[in-house]
C-alpha positions in Angstrom: -2.5 38.9 144.7 -1.3 42.5 145.0 1.2 44.0 142.7 2.9 47.3 143.2 3.9 49.7 140.5 6.6 52.3 140.9 5.5 55.8 141.3 7.4 56.9 138.2 7.6 54.4 135.4 10.5 56.1 133.6 12.6 56.2 136.8 15.6 53.9 137.1 15.4 50.8 139.3 16.9 51.6 142.7 18.3 49.2 145.2 19.0 50.8 148.6 20.3 54.3 147.5 22.1 52.9 144.4 20.9 52.5 140.9 20.9 49.0 139.5 24.2 49.4 137.6 25.9 51.1 140.6 24.6 48.3 142.9 26.2 45.6 140.7 29.5 47.6 140.6 29.5 48.1 144.4 28.8 44.5 145.2 31.4 43.1 142.8 34.0 45.6 144.0 33.4 44.8 147.6 33.5 41.0 146.8 36.8 41.3 144.9 38.3 43.6 147.6 37.4 41.1 150.3 39.0 38.3 148.4 42.2 40.2 147.4 42.5 42.1 150.7 45.4 44.2 151.8 46.4 47.4 150.1 44.9 46.3 146.7 41.5 45.8 148.4 41.6 49.3 149.9 42.7 50.8 146.6 39.6 49.2 145.0 37.3 50.6 147.6 38.8 54.1 147.3 38.5 53.9 143.5 34.8 53.0 143.9 34.3 55.9 146.3 35.7 58.2 143.6 33.9 56.6 140.7 30.3 56.8 142.0 30.2 60.6 142.4 31.8 60.9 139.0 29.3 58.6 137.5 26.4 60.4 139.1 27.5 63.6 137.4 27.0 62.0 134.0 23.6 61.4 132.2 21.7 58.2 132.7 22.9 55.3 130.5 26.4 56.6 130.4 28.1 53.3 131.4 26.6 51.2 128.6 27.5 53.8 126.0 31.0 54.0 127.5 31.3 50.2 127.1 30.1 50.5 123.5 32.7 53.1 122.8 35.5 50.9 124.2 34.2 48.0 122.0 33.0 45.8 125.0 29.3 45.8 124.0 27.4 45.9 120.7 24.0 47.5 120.3 21.7 45.8 117.9 21.1 47.7 114.6 23.6 50.4 115.6 26.9 51.1 114.0 30.2 50.3 115.7 32.2 52.8 117.7 34.9 53.2 115.0 32.4 53.9 112.2 32.5 57.5 111.0 29.8 57.4 108.3 26.4 55.7 108.5 23.9 55.3 105.7 20.4 54.0 106.6 
């Protein structure tokens, strides 16, 4: 049984020419745009086309940290986004 290793182990997982988080975002946006349709669907597609270049200009791991800052995700053993002082 052959198993292939990626060339660079520290590189992000890539599906087509999207990163894994971008791929999930693209597929979910296209799915919702197809269901909603009309002008709202086209607005979602245009927002996606503007969001991806903006996201690529940010460092890797930007989206999970943005979700943490908005309070949508908690990191284990890490203070909350509203905490200003932290003592170990």
